[in-house]
VEXGUKOL-725381 format. One record per residue (C-alpha): x, z, y; chain. Coordinates in steps of 0.2 Angstrom, whole numbers. Each point is the difference from the previous one (the first is absolute). Layout:
REM VEXGUKOL-725381
X|Z|Y|koltor
X|Z|Y|A
...
***
This chain:
REM VEXGUKOL-725381
X|Z|Y|koltor
-113|29|-120|A
10|-12|10|A
16|-7|-7|A
14|13|4|A
14|-6|11|A
18|-2|-8|A
5|14|12|A
-12|13|-7|A
4|-5|-18|A
18|3|3|A
-2|16|9|A
-12|6|-14|A
12|-4|-14|A
14|9|10|A
-12|15|1|A
-4|0|-18|A
18|-1|-4|A
3|15|11|A
11|-9|12|A
-9|7|15|A
7|18|-1|A
-15|7|-8|A
11|7|-15|A
14|7|10|A
7|15|-9|A
-10|-2|-16|A
10|2|-16|A
6|-15|-10|A
-13|1|-14|A
-15|0|13|A
7|-15|9|A
1|-10|-16|A
-17|6|-6|A
-8|-6|17|A
10|-16|3|A
6|-6|-17|A
14|-1|-12|A
17|-4|7|A
8|-15|-8|A
18|4|-5|A
14|-12|-4|A
15|10|2|A
-1|0|19|A
-6|11|14|A
-18|-6|-1|A
-7|17|-6|A
10|10|13|A
-5|-12|15|A
-18|1|-7|A
-1|19|2|A
10|0|16|A
-11|-13|9|A
-16|9|-5|A
4|18|1|A
17|2|6|A
6|7|-17|A
19|3|-1|A
10|-6|-15|A
2|18|-5|A
-19|2|0|A
-2|-16|-11|A
14|5|-12|A
-8|18|-2|A
-17|-8|-4|A
9|-10|-13|A
9|15|-7|A
-16|10|-1|A
-10|-15|-8|A
-12|0|15|A
5|-19|0|A
9|-10|-13|A
7|-18|-2|A
-8|-8|-15|A
-6|-17|-7|A
-18|-3|6|A
-10|-15|6|A
7|-17|-7|A
13|10|-9|A
9|2|16|A
8|17|6|A
-9|10|14|A
2|17|6|A
-16|8|-4|A
-9|17|5|A
-2|13|-15|A
-19|-3|0|A
3|-18|-5|A
14|1|-13|A
-12|-3|-15|A
-10|-14|9|A
16|-9|5|A
8|1|-17|A
-16|-6|-8|A
-1|-14|12|A
17|-6|-4|A
-1|1|-19|A
-8|-17|-2|A
15|-8|8|A
14|8|-10|A
0|-13|-14|A
10|-14|9|A
17|7|-5|A
-6|1|-19|A
-4|-18|0|A
18|-4|5|A
6|13|-13|A
-10|-8|-14|A
9|-16|2|A
16|9|-1|A
-5|8|-17|A
-6|17|6|A
-15|7|-9|A
-13|13|5|A
6|12|-14|A
18|-1|7|A
-6|5|17|A
-11|14|-7|A
15|7|-9|A
10|-1|16|A
-14|9|10|A
1|14|-13|A
18|2|2|A
0|0|19|A
-13|14|0|A
10|10|-12|A
16|-2|11|A
-9|5|16|A
-6|16|-8|A
18|7|5|A
-4|-5|18|A
1|-14|12|A
12|-14|-4|A
6|-16|8|A
-1|-17|-9|A
18|0|-7|A
-3|18|-6|A
-16|-5|-8|A
9|-15|-8|A
13|12|-8|A
-13|12|-6|A
-11|-12|-8|A
15|-9|-10|A
-5|-15|-10|A
-18|2|5|A
4|-11|15|A
9|-16|-3|A
8|-14|11|A
-9|-16|0|A
16|-11|2|A
3|-15|11|A
-18|-7|-2|A
-7|17|6|A
12|0|15|A
-6|-18|5|A
-18|7|0|A
5|15|10|A
-3|12|-15|A
17|7|-5|A
-6|14|-12|A
-17|6|-7|A
1|17|10|A
-9|-6|16|A
-14|-5|-12|A
-2|17|-6|A
2|9|17|A
-13|-12|8|A
-12|3|-14|A
2|19|1|A
-2|0|19|A
-16|-9|0|A
-7|11|-14|A
4|15|11|A
12|8|-13|A
15|-1|11|A
4|-2|18|A
15|-6|10|A
8|12|13|A
12|-7|14|A
17|6|-4|A
3|6|18|A
-18|4|4|A
-2|-15|11|A
-13|-14|-1|A
11|-14|8|A
12|-3|-15|A
-2|-5|-18|A
10|12|-11|A
-10|12|-11|A
-1|12|-13|A
-15|2|-12|A
-9|15|-5|A
-15|5|-11|A
-16|1|10|A
-10|15|-5|A
-14|1|1|A
-2|-18|-2|A
-12|-5|15|A
-10|-12|-11|A
-3|14|-13|A
-18|4|7|A
-3|-17|8|A
-16|-7|-6|A
-4|-16|11|A
-4|-16|-9|A
10|-15|5|A
-15|-7|10|A
-2|17|9|A
19|0|4|A
-2|-17|8|A
-15|6|10|A
9|15|6|A
15|-10|5|A
-12|-12|10|A
-8|15|8|A
17|7|6|A
6|-18|5|A
-15|-3|12|A
2|18|7|A
17|-4|4|A
-1|-17|8|A
-18|-6|0|A
-7|-11|6|A
9|-11|-13|A
-4|-16|-10|A
-2|0|-19|A
16|-11|-1|A
10|13|10|A
-6|13|-12|A
4|-11|-15|A
18|-1|6|A
2|18|2|A
-8|4|-17|A
5|-16|-10|A
-17|-1|-7|A
-7|-17|-4|A
-16|-6|9|A
-12|6|-13|A
8|18|-1|A
1|2|19|A
-18|-4|3|A
-5|12|-14|A
11|13|8|A
-8|-1|17|A
-18|-2|-6|A
-4|18|-1|A
7|3|17|A
-14|-10|8|A
12|-7|13|A
-7|-8|16|A
6|-16|8|A
7|3|18|A
8|-16|5|A
0|-16|-11|A
7|5|-17|A
6|17|6|A
-8|15|-8|A
-1|19|3|A
-7|16|-7|A
-18|3|6|A
5|17|6|A
13|-8|12|A
-12|-12|9|A
-7|13|12|A
17|6|3|A
7|-17|4|A
-14|-4|11|A
3|16|10|A
19|-3|1|A
7|-4|17|A
17|-8|2|A
12|12|8|A
4|-5|18|A
17|7|0|A
14|-9|-11|A
5|9|-16|A
17|-7|-4|A
6|3|-18|A
15|-6|-10|A
-4|-3|-19|A
9|-7|-15|A
-1|-18|-6|A
-11|6|-14|A
-11|12|10|A
-18|1|-7|A
-7|-7|17|A
6|-17|-5|A
4|1|-18|A
-17|5|-7|A
-8|-15|6|A
15|-12|2|A
-9|-9|14|A
12|1|15|A
-9|-13|9|A
-14|13|3|A
12|12|8|A
10|-12|11|A
-2|-13|13|A
1|-18|-6|A
13|-4|13|A
11|15|-5|A
0|-6|-19|A
7|-16|6|A
16|8|7|A
17|-4|-9|A
0|18|-7|A
-14|-6|-12|A
9|-16|-5|A
1|-4|-18|A
-18|4|-5|A
-9|-10|-13|A
-12|-13|6|A
-1|9|17|A
-8|15|-8|A
7|17|5|A
-6|13|-13|A
13|13|3|A
11|7|13|A
18|-7|0|A
7|17|5|A
-6|17|6|A
-14|-2|13|A
-6|7|17|A
-19|2|2|A
-11|5|14|A
-18|5|-5|A
2|-11|-16|A
7|-15|9|A
18|-6|-5|A
10|0|17|A
18|-1|-7|A
13|1|-14|A
14|12|-3|A
14|4|-12|A
13|14|0|A
19|-4|3|A
11|13|-8|A
15|-7|9|A
-6|5|17|A
-12|14|-7|A
-14|-8|10|A
-16|-10|-2|A
1|-19|3|A
-18|-5|6|A
-9|-14|9|A
-17|2|8|A
-13|-13|3|A
-6|9|15|A
9|6|16|A
10|15|-4|A
-6|17|8|A
5|18|-1|A
-13|5|-13|A
6|-14|-11|A
18|5|2|A
-4|18|-3|A
-9|-5|-17|A
16|-10|-5|A
12|14|5|A
-11|13|-10|A
1|-11|-16|A
19|-4|3|A
4|19|1|A
-10|3|-16|A
10|-14|-9|A
17|5|7|A
-1|19|-3|A
-11|1|-16|A
1|-16|-10|A
17|-8|5|A
-7|-17|-2|A
-17|-9|-1|A
2|-12|-15|A
-16|-10|-4|A
3|0|-18|A
14|4|-13|A
11|-15|3|A
-2|0|18|A
17|3|8|A
8|1|17|A
10|-16|-3|A
-16|-10|-6|A
-9|6|16|A
13|-6|12|A
-9|-17|3|A
-16|9|4|A
8|13|11|A
8|-15|10|A
-16|-9|1|A
-10|15|6|A
13|4|13|A
0|-18|6|A
-19|-1|1|A
0|16|10|A
12|-6|13|A
-10|-16|3|A
***
């Protein structure tokens, strides 16, 4: 097989990510099963992930959350993702080996394992009465949760309660529920999770790693071992052991893919017509591999909009992105003040591209109200980027 062109690779990645319209109308859970877990950091990433791939409304996504068809939980690297129901147990198990970081800090503050265990028991007892927010849990658990004083405040650990809530979440004993049912905020209540999704889960840690690898290469193969390591946070030895049973095949240099995908890739043809799509800054197309150079033209990455990168390397999108068949062709953000999208394209504007922008603009304006990249993103902090994009678009 000849070395595949960058154009074909980009279009293939977009196809695997469902950004070619093949998932139009599919329910949120099916979209995430096929294209991967949606990273969530208190922004609109999950909503844009589902809208860009299937046209899912915010209401459809919120209903899927309410019905536990999808759910936000700690997963790979201990980070939060919105995950389909079929993967709840796998995601939780994958995240368990990364939930000890906070305890290391807690130990230095005099917190003991026994203390946290007692607090966990008190939390479970309190939640028997129904969902509670953190303040209500703190009141209900009384002296079981304690303040860690000024030293704890300096280390970002004010009380012991988050330790117990985190431990109970990764164990599948409790889950957090958005107070207003939305995924783009970070105010939660906690409730008992029954039955615990891990109750009948039998995979060994090694089997979990291999299953995570299988999904990863289904979502974004071909990819390198280093890229898989970033997603999974496994060390080199564990990563190689995880993929060994998958019998991955080399495609291009260090890029690997599942054997069953090679024939599909060879038969795949790059679509002739443009497929413009607006995605979030943490969309799986770019975030799963964190190799933006493979999705963009070298000259485009030298634009002022990408200034401030380390050593000239651009691993991530600086804002929400516009893609065409897997190629980055522009950037965008939402301006709540004008209720419009500020955007700049790296190609000449055309009616199809403008329609794609208008479609997403209407979705954000009428259903989301804003398009924060993450929890601390605000209209005020976004002003310089809005101005930069509009300046670039006018040139």
